[in-house]
PALOZA-310393 format. One record per residue: x, y negated, z of N, C-alpha, C in turn; chain. Coordinates in nm, 4 decimals. Each point is the difference from the previous one (the first is absolute). Layout:
<atom><n_u>X</n_u><n_v>Y</n_v><n_w>Z</n_w><ca_u>X</ca_u><ca_v>Y</ca_v><ca_w>Z</ca_w><c_u>X</c_u><c_v>Y</c_v><c_w>Z</c_w><vexvex>A</vexvex></atom>
...
This chain:
<atom><n_u>-0.6573</n_u><n_v>2.5869</n_v><n_w>-2.7822</n_w><ca_u>0.0964</ca_u><ca_v>-0.1077</ca_v><ca_w>-0.0158</ca_w><c_u>-0.0554</c_u><c_v>-0.1300</c_v><c_w>0.0589</c_w><vexvex>A</vexvex></atom>
<atom><n_u>-0.1246</n_u><n_v>-0.0280</n_v><n_w>-0.0282</n_w><ca_u>-0.0600</ca_u><ca_v>-0.1248</ca_v><ca_w>0.0479</ca_w><c_u>-0.0144</c_u><c_v>0.0007</c_v><c_w>0.1529</c_w><vexvex>A</vexvex></atom>
<atom><n_u>-0.0332</n_u><n_v>0.1154</n_v><n_w>0.0575</n_w><ca_u>-0.0146</ca_u><ca_v>0.0107</ca_v><ca_w>0.1450</ca_w><c_u>0.1348</c_u><c_v>-0.0187</c_v><c_w>0.0690</c_w><vexvex>A</vexvex></atom>
<atom><n_u>0.1040</n_u><n_v>0.0559</n_v><n_w>-0.0548</n_w><ca_u>0.1341</ca_u><ca_v>-0.0137</ca_v><ca_w>0.0556</ca_w><c_u>0.0440</c_u><c_v>-0.1462</c_v><c_w>-0.0027</c_w><vexvex>A</vexvex></atom>
<atom><n_u>-0.0287</n_u><n_v>-0.0676</n_v><n_w>-0.1095</n_w><ca_u>0.0346</ca_u><ca_v>-0.1417</ca_v><ca_w>-0.0125</ca_w><c_u>-0.0764</c_u><c_v>-0.0830</c_v><c_w>0.1031</c_w><vexvex>A</vexvex></atom>
<atom><n_u>-0.1263</n_u><n_v>0.0334</n_v><n_w>0.0219</n_w><ca_u>-0.0822</ca_u><ca_v>-0.0721</ca_v><ca_w>0.0959</ca_w><c_u>0.0531</c_u><c_v>0.0187</c_v><c_w>0.1423</c_w><vexvex>A</vexvex></atom>
<atom><n_u>0.0374</n_u><n_v>0.1206</n_v><n_w>0.0340</n_w><ca_u>0.0550</ca_u><ca_v>0.0280</ca_v><ca_w>0.1330</ca_w><c_u>0.1333</c_u><c_v>-0.0726</c_v><c_w>0.0182</c_w><vexvex>A</vexvex></atom>
<atom><n_u>0.0834</n_u><n_v>0.0035</n_v><n_w>-0.1007</n_w><ca_u>0.1300</ca_u><ca_v>-0.0677</ca_v><ca_w>0.0081</ca_w><c_u>-0.0181</c_u><c_v>-0.1505</c_v><c_w>0.0148</c_w><vexvex>A</vexvex></atom>
<atom><n_u>-0.0940</n_u><n_v>-0.0567</n_v><n_w>-0.0709</n_w><ca_u>-0.0256</ca_u><ca_v>-0.1435</ca_v><ca_w>0.0086</ca_w><c_u>-0.0536</c_u><c_v>-0.0377</c_v><c_w>0.1384</c_w><vexvex>A</vexvex></atom>
<atom><n_u>-0.0865</n_u><n_v>0.0822</n_v><n_w>0.0550</n_w><ca_u>-0.0535</ca_u><ca_v>-0.0240</ca_v><ca_w>0.1342</ca_w><c_u>0.1105</c_u><c_v>0.0068</c_v><c_w>0.1048</c_w><vexvex>A</vexvex></atom>
<atom><n_u>0.0853</n_u><n_v>0.1006</n_v><n_w>-0.0094</n_w><ca_u>0.1114</ca_u><ca_v>0.0116</ca_v><ca_w>0.0945</ca_w><c_u>0.0954</c_u><c_v>-0.1180</c_v><c_w>-0.0116</c_w><vexvex>A</vexvex></atom>
<atom><n_u>0.0274</n_u><n_v>-0.0422</n_v><n_w>-0.1207</n_w><ca_u>0.0880</ca_u><ca_v>-0.1145</ca_v><ca_w>-0.0214</ca_w><c_u>-0.0603</c_u><c_v>-0.1265</c_v><c_w>0.0615</c_w><vexvex>A</vexvex></atom>
<atom><n_u>-0.1298</n_u><n_v>-0.0187</n_v><n_w>-0.0155</n_w><ca_u>-0.0668</ca_u><ca_v>-0.1164</ca_v><ca_w>0.0590</ca_w><c_u>0.0055</c_u><c_v>0.0040</c_v><c_w>0.1523</c_w><vexvex>A</vexvex></atom>
<atom><n_u>-0.0227</n_u><n_v>0.1171</n_v><n_w>0.0587</n_w><ca_u>0.0058</ca_u><ca_v>0.0118</ca_v><ca_w>0.1456</ca_w><c_u>0.1400</c_u><c_v>-0.0243</c_v><c_w>0.0536</c_w><vexvex>A</vexvex></atom>
<atom><n_u>0.0987</n_u><n_v>0.0517</n_v><n_w>-0.0688</n_w><ca_u>0.1388</ca_u><ca_v>-0.0221</ca_v><ca_w>0.0416</ca_w><c_u>0.0364</c_u><c_v>-0.1477</c_v><c_w>-0.0124</c_w><vexvex>A</vexvex></atom>
<atom><n_u>-0.0498</n_u><n_v>-0.0638</n_v><n_w>-0.1042</n_w><ca_u>0.0279</ca_u><ca_v>-0.1424</ca_v><ca_w>-0.0196</ca_w><c_u>-0.0665</c_u><c_v>-0.0888</c_v><c_w>0.1038</c_w><vexvex>A</vexvex></atom>
<atom><n_u>-0.1132</n_u><n_v>0.0426</n_v><n_w>0.0542</n_w><ca_u>-0.0726</ca_u><ca_v>-0.0804</ca_v><ca_w>0.0985</ca_w><c_u>0.0530</c_u><c_v>0.0176</c_v><c_w>0.1411</c_w><vexvex>A</vexvex></atom>
<atom><n_u>0.0797</n_u><n_v>0.1005</n_v><n_w>0.0253</n_w><ca_u>0.0485</ca_u><ca_v>0.0282</ca_v><ca_w>0.1347</ca_w><c_u>0.0755</c_u><c_v>-0.1179</c_v><c_w>0.0626</c_w><vexvex>A</vexvex></atom>
<atom><n_u>0.0948</n_u><n_v>-0.0629</n_v><n_w>-0.0693</n_w><ca_u>0.0695</ca_u><ca_v>-0.1140</ca_v><ca_w>0.0629</ca_w><c_u>-0.0935</c_u><c_v>-0.1169</c_v><c_w>0.0293</c_w><vexvex>A</vexvex></atom>
<atom><n_u>-0.0993</n_u><n_v>-0.0185</n_v><n_w>-0.0838</n_w><ca_u>-0.0932</ca_u><ca_v>-0.1100</ca_v><ca_w>0.0229</ca_w><c_u>-0.0827</c_u><c_v>0.0236</c_v><c_w>0.1255</c_w><vexvex>A</vexvex></atom>
<atom><n_u>-0.0408</n_u><n_v>0.1229</n_v><n_w>0.0227</n_w><ca_u>-0.0781</ca_u><ca_v>0.0305</ca_v><ca_w>0.1193</ca_w><c_u>0.0849</c_u><c_v>-0.0117</c_v><c_w>0.1259</c_w><vexvex>A</vexvex></atom>
<atom><n_u>0.1245</n_u><n_v>0.0362</n_v><n_w>-0.0083</n_w><ca_u>0.0901</ca_u><ca_v>-0.0144</ca_v><ca_w>0.1145</ca_w><c_u>0.0308</c_u><c_v>-0.1451</c_v><c_w>0.0307</c_w><vexvex>A</vexvex></atom>
<atom><n_u>-0.0003</n_u><n_v>-0.0839</n_v><n_w>-0.1005</n_w><ca_u>0.0301</ca_u><ca_v>-0.1419</ca_v><ca_w>0.0192</ca_w><c_u>-0.1091</c_u><c_v>-0.0716</c_v><c_w>0.0773</c_w><vexvex>A</vexvex></atom>
<atom><n_u>-0.1213</n_u><n_v>0.0510</n_v><n_w>-0.0019</n_w><ca_u>-0.1089</ca_u><ca_v>-0.0642</ca_v><ca_w>0.0742</ca_w><c_u>0.0319</c_u><c_v>-0.0042</c_v><c_w>0.1486</c_w><vexvex>A</vexvex></atom>
<atom><n_u>0.0487</n_u><n_v>0.1090</n_v><n_w>0.0545</n_w><ca_u>0.0330</ca_u><ca_v>0.0036</ca_v><ca_w>0.1420</ca_w><c_u>0.1206</c_u><c_v>-0.0880</c_v><c_w>0.0304</c_w><vexvex>A</vexvex></atom>
<atom><n_u>0.0937</n_u><n_v>-0.0045</n_v><n_w>-0.0900</n_w><ca_u>0.1184</ca_u><ca_v>-0.0829</ca_v><ca_w>0.0205</ca_w><c_u>-0.0384</c_u><c_v>-0.1471</c_v><c_w>0.0017</c_w><vexvex>A</vexvex></atom>
<atom><n_u>-0.0849</n_u><n_v>-0.0408</n_v><n_w>-0.0925</n_w><ca_u>-0.0429</ca_u><ca_v>-0.1399</ca_v><ca_w>-0.0068</ca_w><c_u>-0.0784</c_u><c_v>-0.0382</c_v><c_w>0.1250</c_w><vexvex>A</vexvex></atom>
<atom><n_u>-0.0857</n_u><n_v>0.0867</n_v><n_w>0.0464</n_w><ca_u>-0.0764</ca_u><ca_v>-0.0279</ca_v><ca_w>0.1213</ca_w><c_u>0.0935</c_u><c_v>-0.0130</c_v><c_w>0.1202</c_w><vexvex>A</vexvex></atom>
<atom><n_u>0.1011</n_u><n_v>0.0842</n_v><n_w>0.0064</n_w><ca_u>0.0959</ca_u><ca_v>-0.0061</ca_v><ca_w>0.1098</ca_w><c_u>0.0802</c_u><c_v>-0.1286</c_v><c_w>-0.0013</c_w><vexvex>A</vexvex></atom>
<atom><n_u>0.0384</n_u><n_v>-0.0457</n_v><n_w>-0.1175</n_w><ca_u>0.0745</ca_u><ca_v>-0.1256</ca_v><ca_w>-0.0106</ca_w><c_u>-0.0881</c_u><c_v>-0.1159</c_v><c_w>0.0448</c_w><vexvex>A</vexvex></atom>
<atom><n_u>-0.1267</n_u><n_v>0.0019</n_v><n_w>-0.0386</n_w><ca_u>-0.0922</ca_u><ca_v>-0.1057</ca_v><ca_w>0.0415</ca_w><c_u>-0.0155</c_u><c_v>-0.0051</c_v><c_w>0.1502</c_w><vexvex>A</vexvex></atom>
<atom><n_u>-0.0085</n_u><n_v>0.1157</n_v><n_w>0.0638</n_w><ca_u>-0.0106</ca_u><ca_v>0.0035</ca_v><ca_w>0.1459</ca_w><c_u>0.1275</c_u><c_v>-0.0514</c_v><c_w>0.0661</c_w><vexvex>A</vexvex></atom>
<atom><n_u>0.1156</n_u><n_v>0.0344</n_v><n_w>-0.0560</n_w><ca_u>0.1274</ca_u><ca_v>-0.0482</ca_v><ca_w>0.0560</ca_w><c_u>0.0112</c_u><c_v>-0.1513</c_v><c_w>-0.0117</c_w><vexvex>A</vexvex></atom>
<atom><n_u>-0.0381</n_u><n_v>-0.0542</n_v><n_w>-0.1130</n_w><ca_u>0.0060</ca_u><ca_v>-0.1454</ca_v><ca_w>-0.0194</ca_w><c_u>-0.0958</c_u><c_v>-0.0692</c_v><c_w>0.0958</c_w><vexvex>A</vexvex></atom>
<atom><n_u>-0.1174</n_u><n_v>0.0563</n_v><n_w>0.0160</n_w><ca_u>-0.0986</ca_u><ca_v>-0.0572</ca_v><ca_w>0.0921</ca_w><c_u>0.0522</c_u><c_v>0.0018</c_v><c_w>0.1435</c_w><vexvex>A</vexvex></atom>
<atom><n_u>0.0600</n_u><n_v>0.1100</n_v><n_w>0.0405</n_w><ca_u>0.0554</ca_u><ca_v>0.0097</ca_v><ca_w>0.1356</ca_w><c_u>0.1120</c_u><c_v>-0.1019</c_v><c_w>0.0195</c_w><vexvex>A</vexvex></atom>
<atom><n_u>0.0819</n_u><n_v>-0.0199</n_v><n_w>-0.1028</n_w><ca_u>0.1065</ca_u><ca_v>-0.1001</ca_v><ca_w>0.0090</ca_w><c_u>-0.0563</c_u><c_v>-0.1407</c_v><c_w>0.0148</c_w><vexvex>A</vexvex></atom>
<atom><n_u>-0.1069</n_u><n_v>-0.0279</n_v><n_w>-0.0724</n_w><ca_u>-0.0644</ca_u><ca_v>-0.1311</ca_v><ca_w>0.0107</ca_w><c_u>-0.0587</c_u><c_v>-0.0232</c_v><c_w>0.1381</c_w><vexvex>A</vexvex></atom>
<atom><n_u>-0.0608</n_u><n_v>0.1024</n_v><n_w>0.0564</n_w><ca_u>-0.0557</ca_u><ca_v>-0.0120</ca_v><ca_w>0.1353</ca_w><c_u>0.1120</c_u><c_v>-0.0218</c_v><c_w>0.1019</c_w><vexvex>A</vexvex></atom>
<atom><n_u>0.1095</n_u><n_v>0.0677</n_v><n_w>-0.0164</n_w><ca_u>0.1123</ca_u><ca_v>-0.0158</ca_v><ca_w>0.0925</ca_w><c_u>0.0557</c_u><c_v>-0.1423</c_v><c_w>-0.0069</c_w><vexvex>A</vexvex></atom>
<atom><n_u>0.0104</n_u><n_v>-0.0541</n_v><n_w>-0.1198</n_w><ca_u>0.0500</ca_u><ca_v>-0.1379</ca_v><ca_w>-0.0146</ca_w><c_u>-0.0968</c_u><c_v>-0.0995</c_v><c_w>0.0625</c_w><vexvex>A</vexvex></atom>
<atom><n_u>-0.1284</n_u><n_v>0.0210</n_v><n_w>-0.0209</n_w><ca_u>-0.1010</ca_u><ca_v>-0.0891</ca_v><ca_w>0.0578</ca_w><c_u>0.0052</c_u><c_v>0.0043</c_v><c_w>0.1521</c_w><vexvex>A</vexvex></atom>
<atom><n_u>0.0077</n_u><n_v>0.1192</n_v><n_w>0.0557</n_w><ca_u>0.0063</ca_u><ca_v>0.0139</ca_v><ca_w>0.1459</ca_w><c_u>0.1263</c_u><c_v>-0.0640</c_v><c_w>0.0562</c_w><vexvex>A</vexvex></atom>
<atom><n_u>0.1117</n_u><n_v>0.0161</n_v><n_w>-0.0684</n_w><ca_u>0.1253</ca_u><ca_v>-0.0585</ca_v><ca_w>0.0457</ca_w><c_u>-0.0076</c_u><c_v>-0.1531</c_v><c_w>-0.0046</c_w><vexvex>A</vexvex></atom>
<atom><n_u>-0.0584</n_u><n_v>-0.0523</n_v><n_w>-0.1054</n_w><ca_u>-0.0122</ca_u><ca_v>-0.1457</ca_v><ca_w>-0.0115</ca_w><c_u>-0.0911</c_u><c_v>-0.0560</c_v><c_w>0.1084</c_w><vexvex>A</vexvex></atom>
<atom><n_u>-0.1079</n_u><n_v>0.0714</n_v><n_w>0.0322</n_w><ca_u>-0.0914</ca_u><ca_v>-0.0478</ca_v><ca_w>0.1054</ca_w><c_u>0.0660</c_u><c_v>0.0038</c_v><c_w>0.1370</c_w><vexvex>A</vexvex></atom>
<atom><n_u>0.0853</n_u><n_v>0.1006</n_v><n_w>0.0245</n_w><ca_u>0.0693</ca_u><ca_v>0.0088</ca_v><ca_w>0.1287</ca_w><c_u>0.1044</c_u><c_v>-0.1091</c_v><c_w>0.0174</c_w><vexvex>A</vexvex></atom>
<atom><n_u>0.0616</n_u><n_v>-0.0428</n_v><n_w>-0.1093</n_w><ca_u>0.1122</ca_u><ca_v>-0.0935</ca_v><ca_w>0.0104</ca_w><c_u>-0.0378</c_u><c_v>-0.1440</c_v><c_w>-0.0292</c_w><vexvex>A</vexvex></atom>
<atom><n_u>-0.1259</n_u><n_v>-0.0305</n_v><n_w>-0.0139</n_w><ca_u>-0.0380</ca_u><ca_v>-0.1391</ca_v><ca_w>-0.0202</ca_w><c_u>-0.0140</c_u><c_v>-0.0684</c_v><c_w>0.1353</c_w><vexvex>A</vexvex></atom>
<atom><n_u>0.0477</n_u><n_v>-0.1220</n_v><n_w>0.0102</n_w><ca_u>-0.0073</ca_u><ca_v>-0.0703</ca_v><ca_w>0.1296</ca_w><c_u>-0.1414</c_u><c_v>-0.0389</c_v><c_w>0.0371</c_w><vexvex>A</vexvex></atom>
């Protein structure tokens, strides 16, 4: 009984952590997109300054 409970608790913890691990890549991707947008704005401003 105790072993079954331990296995079930471990599986529940792993299933619960799955979205958090997937969010790491999403957050990194958003940071790269924001950075690229900032670089594009900077380059555009430098090109259009008199």
